[in-house]
N, C-alpha and C positions, 0 to 999 in steps of 0.2 A: 504494500500500500504506500502511496506517495501523498505528501502533503499538498492540498489544493492551493496553498498560498505561495510556498517557496519551493515546492517539488522535492522536499527533503524526505528522508526515510522516516516512516512512522513505526514506533515501537509500542509495546504493551507495558503500561506502568500503572499499578494499583487499580486494575480493572478498567483503564481508559487507554485509548489509542492516541498517543501524543507524538507530535513531530519532534525529532531529535535535534532539529536546527532552531526553529523559532518557538517551540513549546506550545503550538496550537493543539487543543484537544479536538481531534477529528471525530471520534465516535467512542461509544462505550462497548465493552466486551459483552457478548451475549452468552449467558449461561442458562441452562435449563432450570426453571423455577421449581421443579419437582424433585425431591430427594426421597430415596427409598431406604428403609431401615427395617430390621427384623425385630420381632417381639416374641416373648414367651408367654404372653397373656392368653389364658385359655378362653376367656370371654371375648377375645378380639374378633371382629367381624371377618377378617381375613385369616387364612390358615397359618401363614408364616410371614406375611409381609404387611407393612403399613406404609402409607404414603403421606407425606406432609407437604403442604404448599407454603413456600416462602413468598408471601405477598401475592400479587395478582398473577394468575396463570394466564399465559398468552392465548391459548387456543379456546378459551371459554370466557364469557363475561362472569366475573367472580365476585362482584360487589367490592367489599373492602378486603377480600382475600382470606377471610376467616370463616370458621364454621362452629356450630355448637357441638363440641366433642370432635371426633374424627368425621371425615367426609361420609363414610358409609356406615357409621355406627348408629344404632337405634336403641341401645340399652345404656342409660345414663347413670353415672355414679357421682358421689360427692367428692370433696377433696381428700377424704380418708380412704376412698376406694369402696365405700359401701353403696350397694345398689339402692337407688331411690325408690320410694313407694309408688304404688300404682297411679295415684293422682299426679304426682310430679312427673312420672314417665309420660303420661298422656299430655301434660302441659308442654314439656320440652319437645316432644315429637311434633306437636302442633306448631310451636314456634319455629322449629327447624324446617318444617315443610313450608311454612309461609315465607320464610326468608329465602329458602332455596328456589322457590317457584316464582316469586313475585319481586321481592325487594332487591334482589341482586341484579335485575335487569331494568330497574327503574331509571328512566331517562337514558337508557342504553339499548333501546329496542333495535335500532338499525345495526349497530355492531354485533348485537346478539344474533340477529338474523344472518349477517354475513359470516360470522364465525361458525354458526351452526351449519351453514351451507358448506363451508370449508371442511369441517369435520366429516360430513357425509361424503363429500367428494374424495377426501383422502381415504376413507374407509372403503369406498367402491374401487378406488385405484390401488389399494393396498400399499399406500405410501408409508414409509417408516415414520416413527414418532418424531424424530429430530427434524425431518424435512417439514412435517406439518407445523411443528413449533416455530421453525424458522420462517415459514410463510406467515404465520400469525404474528410473529414479531415484526415483520416488515409492514403488515397491515396496521399494527399499533403505531408504528412510526409515521405512517401516512395520516392517521387520526391526529397525532400530535402536530404535524405540519399543517393540517387543515385548521386546527384551532388557532394557530399563530398566523393565519391568513397568508401562508406561503403556498397553499395549494387549494384548489377548488375541487373537492371530492363530491361528485354528483352520483355516480354509479358505483355503489359499494360492492356489488356482486362482481362486476367487471374488475374492480381493483383487487379484490381478494383472489380472483382467478389469475390475474397477472402476478400477484405475489407468489402464488403457488408455482407458476411457470418459472419465475426467477429463482425460487428456492430449489427447484428440480435441476436447473441448469447452472447453479452457482459454482459448483465444484465437482471434483471427481468422487465416485463412490455412490452417487445418487442413482435411483432406479431408472432404467431406460424407458421412460414414459414419454410418448409423443404429445405434441400440442393438440393434435387431432383427438386423441383420447381424452385429454382434459376438456376440450370443447364438448365432446359427446356426453361426458358425465354431467356437465352443467346443463346441457340441453335436456337431458333425461329428467332432471330435477325441475324443469319448467322455466329455466332462465334463458334469455335471449343473448347468447354469447356467440359471436362469429369470429372467424380467423383474422379478418382485417382489423376490427376494433381491438381485439385482444393483443395482437402484436404491436399495434400502435401504442397501447397502454403499457406494454412490457418495456419498450424502448424509452418511453417517457419516464417510467419509474426507475429504470436502470440508471439513468443519469441523475435522477433526483435522490435516490438512495445510495448512490455511489457504490454499486456492487459490480462484481465481475461476472458477466454473463458469458458462459462458454457453451458452444454448440456441441452436441453429442457426436462422437465418431461412429462410423459404421460398425466397428467391432463391438461397441457397447450393446447393440441391438441383436447380435447374433444369437446368444442364448435364449432371448425372449422369443425370437422367430422360430427357432428350432423347437422350443417347448410348445408353441402354438401348433406347429405342424404335426408333432407327434400326438397331440390331443385331437386332431382331426379324424373323423370317422373314415373319410376316403383314404387317408394315408395309412391308417391301421388296417383297412381292408386290403390294400395293395401289399403291405408288408406281410400280412398273414398268408395271402395267396402265393407270394414268392418265397415264403418260409425264411424270411430275414429277421434276425433277432433285433428287437427294438433298441436295446441298450447299445448293441454294436453299431447299429445304423446311426444313433444319436452321436456317439463319439466320433465316428468316421465323418459324419456330416459337418460337425463343428470343426474338426481338424482340417478338412479340405476347404471349408469356407474361409478360415483364417489364412490358409496358404494362398488362396486366390486373391484375397484382399491385400496381402503383402506385395503381390505383383502389380497392383494398380498404383501408378504414381499419384501424388497429391494433386497435380495439375489436372488430371482427368476427373478427379472427384469434384472439382469446383463447379458450383452451380447445380449440383444434383442433390436430391433429397437423400439424406443418409439412411433413413429407414427403408426406402424403396431400393436403394443401392444394396443394402444388406440383404434384402429379400431376393434380389436378383443374384447375389453371390451364393445364397443358399441353394437356389435353383441350379446354378451352374455347378455347384459342388455335387448335387444329386446326379447330374449328368456325368461328372467325372467318376463317381462311384459306380454308376451303371456301366460305364466303359470298362472299368476294371473287373467287373463281374461278368463281362461278356454279353451285356444286354444293350439294346438300343437306347432305352430310357426307362427310368423308374417312375418319375412324377411328371405330370404335365404342368404347363404354365398356369392353366386355369386352377388346378388344385392348389399349387403353391400360393398363387395370388389370393385365393379365397381363404386359405388357412392363415396367411400372414396379415390379411386385412388391407391389401393394396389393390390398385387398379391393374387389370391384366395388361392393358396397353402400356402402362408405365413400367411394369416388370419386363415386358418384351423389349421396350426401348432401351432400358439400362443393360439388359443382357446382350442385345445385338451390338450395342455401341462399345461395350467394355469387355464382357466376359466370353463372348463367342470364340474369339481367337485362342483363348486358353483351353477351351474344351475341344478344339479341333487339333490340338498338337499331339 
């Protein structure tokens, strides 16, 4: 990270990113607000774990960030550890329910709706917890900028979708989820999110939040595409008919796909969609395996395109332009 004022190196000091030259505080360090600890309490609602929230949790609207007893506990005790009587139990349960259901979202209905949509989208996409928390963290930063009149935040659903895309593409190690899949999930929940508006919002927030947006490589999508293909009924039927072991075919397909992608220069990859290019590489790898087995072909372009979720003409174009020459050697 570089300082926006003097272009000096930014270092981490006492939880803040500080310029080593001019001393400007650029940003704060992001830490997960949830800590996990073990307990030996028999009456604990969890079997072996408890979770504590340090202040406001990013992925939900949490009010002041505190609860009556633990978050999931419904048996209350006094300071000495003695279980309260029946009337007191009923009183605190009612108070806990009223606070959790109403007062924690008072005057925060719009962020609550946006974060609730983010949680549902992350659950459908099977996004890891740290990616979801990172997206929620960026959304909270947008809310802070909107309060200081530096940003006009009109569409919160589009903003939270853009934060999710930025969190998915911020660094290495994130799951290979395409932008099309993010858009489809938000559309299934009834929100009008299209590719043009989403990408416009992503590039706008990328500069505003000062984050590094990295595009995914073709190699990142290979395991996901191979897994989708092996889950296809058509592919399973062909493998069973030819008596080909599924595990062997998976390993061979991934190996040949990576070998083919190594032969493609970076200049030829430019301007092409990495996910479609990876799907074309998988199809080319299936033809290489078929040639080694003494067969003409194992999988058709239609089957691979349907299993990978890409257009057949796009798969054909990428294969003919890049990978055909490797299959004919």
